[in-house]
C-alpha positions as CSV (number, residue, x, y, z in Angstrom):
1,M,11.6,-90.9,-47.4
2,P,11.4,-90.8,-43.5
3,G,12.9,-93.7,-41.6
4,K,11.5,-95.4,-38.5
5,L,12.1,-95.8,-34.8
6,I,11.9,-99.4,-33.6
7,V,11.6,-99.9,-29.9
8,C,13.4,-103.2,-29.1
9,P,13.1,-104.9,-25.7
10,T,16.3,-106.8,-24.8
11,P,16.7,-109.8,-22.4
12,I,16.4,-109.2,-18.7
13,G,18.9,-112.0,-18.2
14,N,18.9,-115.0,-20.5
15,M,20.2,-114.1,-24.0
16,D,18.0,-116.8,-25.6
17,D,15.0,-114.5,-24.9
18,V,15.9,-112.2,-27.8
19,T,13.1,-112.5,-30.3
20,P,13.8,-113.0,-34.0
21,R,12.0,-109.7,-34.7
22,V,14.3,-107.8,-32.3
23,R,17.3,-109.4,-33.9
24,E,16.2,-108.4,-37.3
25,A,15.6,-104.9,-36.2
26,L,19.1,-104.6,-34.8
27,V,20.6,-106.1,-37.9
28,S,18.8,-103.6,-40.2
29,A,19.2,-100.5,-38.0
30,D,21.5,-97.6,-39.1
31,Y,21.8,-96.6,-35.5
32,V,21.1,-98.2,-32.1
33,A,20.2,-95.8,-29.3
34,C,21.2,-97.4,-26.0
35,E,21.9,-96.6,-22.4
36,D,25.4,-98.1,-22.2
37,T,27.2,-98.6,-25.5
38,R,29.5,-101.2,-24.0
39,R,26.7,-103.3,-22.7
40,T,24.8,-103.1,-26.0
41,G,28.0,-103.8,-27.9
42,T,28.3,-107.0,-25.9
43,L,24.7,-107.9,-26.8
44,L,25.4,-107.4,-30.5
45,D,28.5,-109.6,-30.2
46,R,26.5,-112.4,-28.5
47,L,24.0,-112.2,-31.3
48,G,26.7,-112.3,-34.0
49,I,25.6,-109.0,-35.6
50,R,28.5,-107.9,-37.7
51,P,29.1,-105.4,-39.0
52,A,27.4,-103.7,-36.0
53,P,25.2,-100.6,-36.5
54,R,26.5,-97.4,-35.1
55,L,25.8,-97.2,-31.3
56,V,24.6,-93.8,-30.0
57,S,24.4,-93.2,-26.2
58,N,20.9,-92.3,-25.0
59,H,20.9,-92.1,-21.2
60,E,19.3,-90.0,-18.5
61,G,21.9,-87.3,-18.8
62,N,21.6,-86.6,-22.6
63,E,18.1,-88.0,-23.5
64,T,16.5,-84.6,-24.3
65,T,19.2,-83.5,-26.7
66,R,19.6,-86.9,-28.2
67,A,15.9,-87.2,-28.9
68,T,16.0,-84.2,-31.2
69,E,19.1,-85.4,-32.9
70,L,17.9,-88.9,-33.5
71,A,14.4,-87.7,-34.7
72,Q,16.2,-85.5,-37.3
73,R,18.1,-88.6,-38.5
74,I,14.9,-90.6,-38.8
75,E,13.4,-87.7,-40.8
76,R,16.3,-88.0,-43.2
77,G,15.6,-91.8,-43.7
78,A,17.5,-93.5,-40.9
79,R,16.3,-96.6,-39.1
80,V,16.9,-96.2,-35.4
81,A,16.6,-99.2,-33.0
82,L,16.0,-98.0,-29.4
83,V,17.1,-100.4,-26.6
84,S,17.7,-100.2,-22.9
85,D,20.3,-102.2,-20.9
86,A,17.5,-104.8,-20.1
87,G,13.8,-105.1,-20.8
88,M,11.5,-102.6,-22.5
89,P,12.8,-99.1,-23.1
90,A,10.9,-96.3,-21.4
91,I,9.8,-98.5,-18.5
92,S,11.8,-96.9,-15.7
93,D,14.6,-96.6,-18.4
94,P,15.4,-93.9,-21.0
95,G,13.4,-93.9,-24.1
96,Y,10.2,-91.9,-23.5
97,R,11.5,-88.6,-24.8
98,L,12.7,-90.1,-28.1
99,I,9.4,-91.9,-28.6
100,R,7.4,-88.8,-27.7
101,T,9.5,-86.6,-30.1
102,C,9.0,-89.0,-33.0
103,I,5.3,-89.2,-32.4
104,D,5.1,-85.4,-32.2
105,R,6.9,-85.2,-35.6
106,D,4.6,-87.8,-37.1
107,L,7.4,-90.3,-37.6
108,D,6.8,-94.0,-37.8
109,V,7.3,-95.7,-34.4
110,E,7.1,-99.5,-34.1
111,V,7.2,-101.2,-30.7
112,L,8.2,-104.8,-30.7
113,P,7.0,-107.2,-28.0
114,G,9.5,-108.9,-25.8
115,P,11.0,-109.4,-22.3
116,S,10.0,-107.3,-19.3
117,A,10.6,-108.0,-15.6
118,V,7.3,-106.4,-14.6
119,P,4.8,-109.1,-15.9
120,V,7.3,-111.9,-15.1
121,A,7.5,-110.9,-11.5
122,L,3.8,-110.3,-11.2
123,V,2.9,-113.8,-12.4
124,A,5.7,-115.4,-10.4
125,S,4.6,-113.8,-7.2
126,G,1.4,-115.8,-7.0
127,L,-0.5,-112.6,-6.0
128,P,-3.7,-111.3,-7.7
129,T,-3.2,-110.3,-11.3
130,D,-6.7,-109.1,-12.2
131,R,-5.9,-105.5,-11.1
132,W,-2.4,-104.3,-10.7
133,R,-0.2,-101.3,-11.2
134,F,3.5,-100.6,-11.8
135,E,5.0,-98.1,-9.3
136,G,8.4,-97.7,-11.0
137,F,11.0,-97.6,-8.2
138,L,9.7,-97.6,-4.6
139,P,9.4,-94.2,-3.0
140,R,11.8,-93.3,-0.2
141,R,9.6,-91.3,2.2
142,A,7.4,-93.2,4.8
143,G,4.3,-91.2,3.8
144,E,4.7,-92.2,0.1
145,M,5.2,-95.8,1.1
146,E,1.9,-95.7,3.0
147,R,0.3,-94.5,-0.2
148,V,1.7,-97.5,-2.0
149,L,0.4,-99.8,0.7
150,R,-3.1,-98.3,0.6
151,S,-3.5,-99.5,-3.0
152,T,-6.4,-101.9,-3.6
153,E,-4.4,-103.3,-6.5
154,T,-1.3,-105.5,-6.5
155,V,1.7,-103.3,-6.8
156,V,4.9,-104.1,-8.8
157,A,8.0,-102.0,-8.1
158,F,11.7,-102.1,-8.8
159,E,14.2,-101.7,-6.0
160,S,17.9,-101.4,-5.7
161,P,19.7,-104.4,-4.0
162,R,21.4,-101.8,-1.7
163,R,18.1,-100.6,-0.4
164,V,15.8,-103.6,-0.5
165,S,16.5,-104.6,3.1
166,E,15.7,-101.1,4.4
167,S,12.6,-100.8,2.1
168,L,11.2,-104.1,3.3
169,A,11.7,-103.1,6.9
170,A,9.9,-99.8,6.3
171,L,7.0,-101.5,4.5
172,A,6.8,-104.2,7.2
173,A,6.6,-101.5,9.9
174,I,3.4,-100.2,8.2
175,A,1.7,-103.5,7.1
176,P,3.6,-106.5,8.5
177,D,1.0,-109.1,7.5
178,R,0.6,-108.0,3.9
179,P,1.5,-110.8,1.4
180,A,4.4,-109.9,-0.9
181,A,7.2,-111.4,-3.0
182,V,10.8,-110.6,-3.7
183,C,11.9,-111.6,-7.2
184,R,15.6,-111.6,-7.7
185,E,17.7,-112.2,-10.9
186,L,14.7,-113.1,-13.0
187,S,15.6,-115.4,-16.0
188,K,19.2,-115.6,-14.8
189,L,21.2,-118.5,-13.4
190,H,20.5,-117.5,-9.7
191,E,16.9,-116.6,-10.2
192,E,15.0,-116.6,-6.8
193,V,11.4,-115.8,-5.9
194,L,10.7,-115.4,-2.1
195,R,7.1,-115.3,-1.0
196,G,5.6,-114.4,2.4
197,T,4.4,-111.5,4.4
198,L,6.3,-108.3,4.4
199,A,7.5,-109.0,8.0
200,E,8.8,-112.5,6.9
201,L,10.5,-111.1,3.9
202,A,12.1,-108.3,5.9
203,R,13.6,-110.9,8.2
204,R,14.8,-113.1,5.3
205,M,16.4,-110.2,3.3
206,Q,18.6,-108.7,5.9
207,G,22.3,-108.2,5.1
208,D,24.0,-108.1,1.7
209,V,21.7,-108.6,-1.2
210,K,22.8,-108.8,-4.8
211,G,21.2,-108.8,-8.2
212,E,18.2,-107.1,-9.9
213,I,15.2,-106.9,-7.6
214,V,11.5,-106.6,-8.3
215,L,9.0,-106.3,-5.4
216,V,5.4,-107.4,-5.7
217,I,3.0,-106.3,-2.9
218,G,-0.5,-107.7,-2.5
219,P,-3.5,-105.4,-2.4
220,A,-5.0,-103.8,0.7
221,Q,-7.8,-105.9,2.1
222,A,-11.4,-104.6,2.5
223,E,-11.1,-103.5,6.1
224,E,-7.9,-101.6,5.3
225,H,-9.6,-100.0,2.3
226,D,-12.5,-98.9,4.4
227,D,-10.1,-96.9,6.7
228,D,-8.4,-95.4,3.6
229,I,-11.7,-94.4,2.1
230,S,-12.7,-92.5,5.3
231,F,-9.4,-90.7,5.4
232,A,-9.6,-89.9,1.7
233,V,-13.2,-88.7,1.9
234,D,-12.3,-86.4,4.7
235,A,-9.5,-84.9,2.6
236,L,-11.9,-84.6,-0.4
237,R,-14.5,-82.9,1.8
238,H,-12.0,-80.2,2.9
239,L,-11.0,-79.5,-0.7
240,V,-14.6,-79.1,-1.8
241,Q,-15.3,-76.8,1.2
242,S,-12.3,-74.7,0.1
243,G,-13.9,-74.3,-3.3
244,A,-12.7,-77.2,-5.4
245,R,-15.0,-79.0,-7.8
246,P,-16.0,-82.4,-6.5
247,R,-15.1,-84.5,-9.5
248,A,-11.7,-82.8,-10.1
249,A,-10.8,-82.9,-6.4
250,A,-11.8,-86.6,-6.3
251,T,-9.3,-87.3,-9.1
252,V,-6.5,-85.6,-7.2
253,V,-7.2,-87.3,-3.9
254,A,-7.5,-90.7,-5.6
255,A,-4.0,-90.2,-7.2
256,L,-2.5,-89.3,-3.8
257,T,-4.2,-92.0,-1.7
258,G,-4.5,-95.0,-4.2
259,T,-8.3,-95.1,-3.8
260,R,-10.8,-94.9,-6.7
261,A,-12.0,-91.5,-7.8
262,N,-15.5,-92.8,-8.4
263,D,-15.7,-94.3,-4.9
264,L,-14.7,-91.0,-3.4
265,Y,-17.2,-89.0,-5.4
266,R,-19.9,-91.5,-4.5
267,A,-19.1,-91.4,-0.8
268,L,-19.0,-87.6,-0.7
269,T,-22.2,-86.9,-2.7
270,G,-24.2,-90.1,-2.6
271,R,-24.5,-89.9,-6.4
272,E,-23.0,-91.9,-9.2
273,P,-20.5,-89.9,-11.2
274,R,-21.5,-88.9,-14.7
275,R,-20.1,-90.9,-17.6
């Protein structure tokens, strides 16, 4: 009988955040696919899981090959627990290829709920939570940062502690008064949430920064959005004049500018898009 892939979120800091279901999945697994076998071995030791299941490395460098190998083991009846170093696998961490391979082979995939830095930072920021998006890691180029700041949704993004000062300075140069939050070491002993404008945070986060960082950036305000719409509609109009279909072009421009495709289509044509 085929086995199962169990996606197991692991603590982002505090080990007490391991859920009973995740622990049971790790206890019953034949294999644990993990980014760093040493780090996951330490987690299993802390949880008192002995004898430990076999640890199999599953990182960015070998994920494609490992996905096929592990899927074949599941087809032969193995139970594989998928973990990342911290948080939910496949969220800016390895795991997507293994999950996709198992789905394509019609294998059983179970995703367990558990810790993730993304919603924790979003709520802790005090910024709007009704509409938001996860950016992954912040882009490096100024033009791509401008795209992030044009978003009419709250943006959550990871950032390296080595780059956070530089990134905040670049963001502040574009939108100094935009509200934001820097969430550092969430759920750990030295947890810190700094709130303020991008300009204020850029001043406060100068110098050496340590720990895991999540940035939360407030949405663009209405007047900013109006400017963005004008820019995006002009781009859409040029595409349509070049022969592109309005609805398809609106989708592309929306993805590049952070505006809504329906808003662009309506502004260009004066009509509501078809459902």
